[in-house]
C-alpha positions in Angstrom: 20.4 -30.3 -23.8 20.6 -31.9 -20.3 23.5 -29.7 -19.4 21.6 -26.6 -20.4 18.5 -27.7 -18.4 20.7 -28.4 -15.4 22.5 -25.1 -15.6 19.2 -23.3 -16.0 18.0 -24.8 -12.7 21.3 -23.7 -11.0 20.6 -20.1 -12.2 17.0 -20.4 -10.8 18.5 -21.5 -7.5 20.8 -18.4 -7.4 17.8 -16.2 -8.3 15.7 -17.8 -5.5 18.4 -16.9 -2.9 18.7 -13.4 -4.2 14.9 -12.9 -4.1 14.6 -14.1 -0.5 17.5 -11.9 0.6 16.1 -8.9 -1.3 12.6 -9.4 0.2 14.2 -9.3 3.7 16.0 -6.1 2.9 12.8 -4.4 1.5 10.7 -5.5 4.5 13.3 -4.2 6.9 13.3 -0.9 5.0 9.5 -0.6 5.0 9.0 -1.6 8.6 11.8 0.6 10.0 13.9 0.2 13.0 12.8 -0.4 16.6 14.2 2.0 19.1 13.9 1.4 22.8 14.5 4.5 25.0 15.0 4.3 28.7 13.8 7.1 31.0 14.6 7.4 34.7 12.1 9.2 36.8 12.5 10.1 40.5 9.7 11.0 42.8 9.8 13.7 45.5 10.2 10.9 48.1 13.4 9.8 46.4 12.0 6.6 44.8 13.4 6.0 41.3 11.4 4.4 38.4 12.8 3.3 35.1 10.5 3.4 32.1 11.0 2.2 28.5 9.5 3.7 25.4 9.5 1.7 22.2 8.9 3.2 18.8 9.6 2.6 15.1 12.0 4.9 13.2 12.9 5.0 9.5 15.4 2.4 8.3 18.6 3.5 6.5 18.1 3.9 2.8 21.2 1.8 2.3 19.1 -1.3 3.2 16.7 -0.5 0.4 19.5 0.1 -2.1 20.9 -3.3 -1.2 17.5 -4.8 -1.7 17.2 -3.2 -5.1 20.7 -4.5 -6.1 19.7 -8.0 -5.0 16.4 -7.7 -7.0 18.5 -6.9 -10.1 20.7 -9.9 -9.4 17.6 -12.1 -9.1 16.3 -10.8 -12.4 19.6 -11.4 -14.1 19.9 -15.0 -12.9 16.2 -15.8 -13.5 16.4 -14.3 -17.0 19.5 -16.4 -17.7 17.6 -19.5 -16.4 14.7 -18.8 -18.8 17.1 -18.1 -21.7 19.0 -21.3 -21.2 15.7 -23.3 -21.1 14.5 -21.5 -24.2 17.7 -22.5 -26.1 17.3 -26.1 -24.9 13.6 -26.4 -25.8 13.7 -24.3 -29.0 10.7 -22.3 -27.7 9.8 -19.9 -24.9 9.3 -22.0 -21.8 5.5 -21.7 -21.2 4.2 -25.3 -21.5 3.7 -26.3 -17.9 3.5 -24.6 -14.5 7.2 -25.0 -13.9 8.0 -23.1 -17.1 5.1 -20.7 -16.8 6.0 -19.7 -13.2 9.7 -19.4 -14.0 9.0 -17.0 -16.9 6.5 -15.2 -14.7 9.2 -14.4 -12.2 11.2 -12.6 -14.9 8.2 -10.5 -16.0 7.3 -9.7 -12.4 10.8 -8.5 -11.5 11.0 -6.4 -14.6 7.7 -4.7 -14.0 8.5 -4.0 -10.4 11.9 -2.6 -11.1 10.6 -0.4 -13.9 7.9 1.0 -11.5 10.5 1.4 -8.7 12.8 3.3 -11.0 10.0 5.4 -12.5 8.4 6.4 -9.2 11.4 6.0 -6.8 9.3 4.1 -4.3 11.2 1.2 -2.8 8.8 0.3 -0.1 6.6 -1.6 -2.6 9.4 -4.2 -2.7 8.3 -5.2 0.8 5.3 -6.8 -0.8 6.3 -7.6 -4.4 9.6 -9.4 -3.5 8.0 -11.6 -0.9 5.4 -12.5 -3.6 8.3 -13.3 -5.9 10.0 -15.4 -3.2 6.7 -17.2 -2.6 6.4 -18.0 -6.3 10.0 -19.4 -6.2 9.1 -21.6 -3.3 6.1 -22.8 -5.2 8.4 -23.8 -8.1 10.6 -25.7 -5.8 7.6 -27.7 -4.6 6.6 -28.7 -8.1 7.4 -32.3 -9.2 11.0 -32.7 -10.3 9.8 -34.3 -13.5 8.4 -30.9 -14.6 12.0 -29.6 -14.9 12.6 -31.8 -17.9 11.7 -30.7 -21.4 9.0 -32.9 -22.9 7.4 -32.8 -26.4 4.4 -30.5 -26.6 1.0 -32.0 -26.7 -1.0 -31.2 -29.9 -3.1 -28.4 -28.3 0.2 -26.5 -27.4 2.0 -26.9 -30.7 0.8 -23.5 -32.0 4.0 -21.9 -30.7 3.3 -18.3 -31.9 -0.2 -18.0 -30.5 0.8 -19.8 -27.3 3.6 -17.3 -26.8 1.4 -14.3 -27.4 -1.5 -15.6 -25.2 0.6 -16.8 -22.3 3.0 -13.8 -22.5 0.1 -11.4 -22.2 -1.2 -13.3 -19.2 2.3 -13.0 -17.6 2.2 -9.2 -18.2 -1.3 -8.9 -16.7 -0.6 -10.9 -13.6 2.7 -9.0 -13.0 1.1 -5.6 -13.2 -1.8 -6.7 -11.0 0.8 -7.8 -8.4 2.3 -4.4 -8.5 -1.1 -2.8 -8.2 -1.9 -5.0 -5.2 1.3 -4.0 -3.5 0.4 -0.3 -4.0 -3.1 -0.9 -2.6 -1.8 -2.8 0.4 0.6 -0.1 1.3 -2.1 2.5 0.7 -4.3 0.8 3.3 -1.3 0.7 5.8 -0.4 4.3 5.1 -3.9 5.6 5.7 -4.8 3.5 8.8 -1.5 3.6 10.7 0.0 6.9 9.5 3.5 5.6 9.0 5.4 8.7 8.3 8.2 7.2 6.1 5.8 5.4 3.7 4.9 7.1 0.4 2.0 9.4 0.4 -1.5 7.8 -0.1 -2.0 9.9 -3.2 1.2 8.5 -4.8 0.3 5.0 -3.9 -3.2 5.4 -5.3 -1.8 6.7 -8.6 0.7 3.9 -8.6 -1.9 1.2 -8.5 -4.0 2.9 -11.2 -1.0 3.2 -13.5 -0.3 -0.5 -13.1 -3.9 -1.5 -13.9 -3.9 0.6 -17.0 -1.2 -1.7 -18.3 -2.6 -5.0 -16.9 -6.2 -4.5 -17.9 -5.6 -4.2 -21.7 -3.2 -7.1 -21.5 -5.8 -9.3 -19.8 -8.4 -8.2 -22.4 -6.1 -9.4 -25.2 -5.5 -12.6 -23.2 -9.2 -13.4 -23.5 -9.4 -12.4 -27.2 -6.3 -14.4 -28.3 -7.3 -17.3 -26.0 -10.7 -17.6 -27.7 -9.0 -17.7 -31.1 -6.6 -20.4 -29.9 -9.4 -22.3 -28.2 -11.3 -22.4 -31.5 -8.2 -23.8 -33.2 -7.4 -26.4 -30.5 -10.8 -27.4 -29.2 -13.2 -26.3 -31.9 -15.1 -23.6 -29.8 -14.3 -20.0 -29.0 -15.6 -20.3 -25.5 -16.3 -23.4 -23.4 -16.8 -22.0 -19.9 -13.7 -23.8 -18.9 -13.0 -23.0 -15.2 -9.8 -21.1 -16.1 -11.6 -19.2 -18.8 -14.4 -18.3 -16.5 -12.0 -17.3 -13.7 -10.1 -15.0 -16.1 -13.3 -13.4 -17.2 -14.3 -12.8 -13.6 -10.9 -11.2 -12.9 -11.3 -9.0 -16.0 -14.7 -7.8 -14.8 -13.3 -6.9 -11.4 -10.6 -4.7 -12.9 -13.2 -3.3 -15.4 -15.3 -2.2 -12.3 -12.2 -0.7 -10.8 -11.4 1.4 -13.9 -15.1 2.4 -14.3 -15.6 3.5 -10.8 -12.3 5.4 -10.6 -12.5 7.2 -13.9 -16.3 7.9 -14.1 -17.4 7.9 -10.5 -14.3 9.2 -8.9 -13.8 6.2 -6.5 -10.3 6.8 -5.1 -8.8 5.9 -1.8 -10.0 3.0 0.3 -12.7 1.8 -2.0 -10.4 1.6 -5.0 -7.7 -0.1 -2.9 -10.0 -2.8 -1.7 -11.1 -3.5 -5.2 -7.5 -4.0 -6.2 -7.0 -6.4 -3.3 -10.0 -8.4 -4.3 -8.9 -8.3 -7.9 -5.5 -9.7 -7.1 -7.2 -12.5 -5.1 -9.2 -13.3 -8.2 -6.0 -13.3 -10.3 -4.3 -15.7 -7.9 -7.4 -18.0 -8.1 -7.2 -17.8 -11.9 -3.5 -18.7 -11.7 -4.0 -21.8 -9.5 -7.7 -22.5 -9.8 -7.3 -25.3 -12.4 -5.6 -27.4 -9.6 -9.0 -27.6 -7.9 -11.5 -27.6 -10.8 -9.5 -29.3 -13.7 -10.9 -28.4 -17.1 -9.3 -28.0 -20.5 -6.3 -26.1 -19.0 -5.4 -28.9 -16.6 -2.7 -30.5 -18.7 0.8 -29.8 -17.5 -0.7 -28.0 -14.5 -1.5 -25.0 -16.8 
């Protein structure tokens, strides 16, 4: 078992390197290249002046393809890391923040690569892959003791419902990250008019499609979580900080879907709601560190 856990961590290390390198490639592709042109001007009096013109131009698509290849490598190594830990633990690794975050990286990379392949939009990787690299950095900062496999506490021993509840949360967070990336690029594309970015309409649709997956998943998280809470703690709802934060996040995305489908809110207003919603999702992910509560064990 120790050998599997150690090898799992080695795979995570390889995945971390691939994610960082992929993020750099995607950023380079989205930002473009800087070209400096020199112009020599001469006045009628014979005086010469040299001027410089700096501008951004599209980056070679080969850079983006290399970023995609590295993202697939990162997914393969991270999936192998989670698989090895699953075999060693005899369950899906979801019991603490180390395991939860490691598995989250797999789901995030899968969701991003599926959307990239479906829409053919690689520029979103300039936001999603840095988020993945940041999550990997967070995992590196966690106490080394979390890398060990410990027996589950009684509240977490309902393996089936834990897997469903936490797995749905991973799906929701991942799609919200993709929607945030689309919203952020939308705001850049509309304010700075970067010619080689995807069209604002495509980005707007991209974010909406992601939320239509994440919102039902988060709804089920709340429902399954209340059933599990009744089994573990004796009450369907306890206004635990993480429960409350998840409900608040759900309400934000409910507002987004309502205003978009019934009131026709598209463009900037919808994009800012997605940005705010992702901030709430991040708070839900990490808020228990600050407020404690029933979800505080194992950092979850």
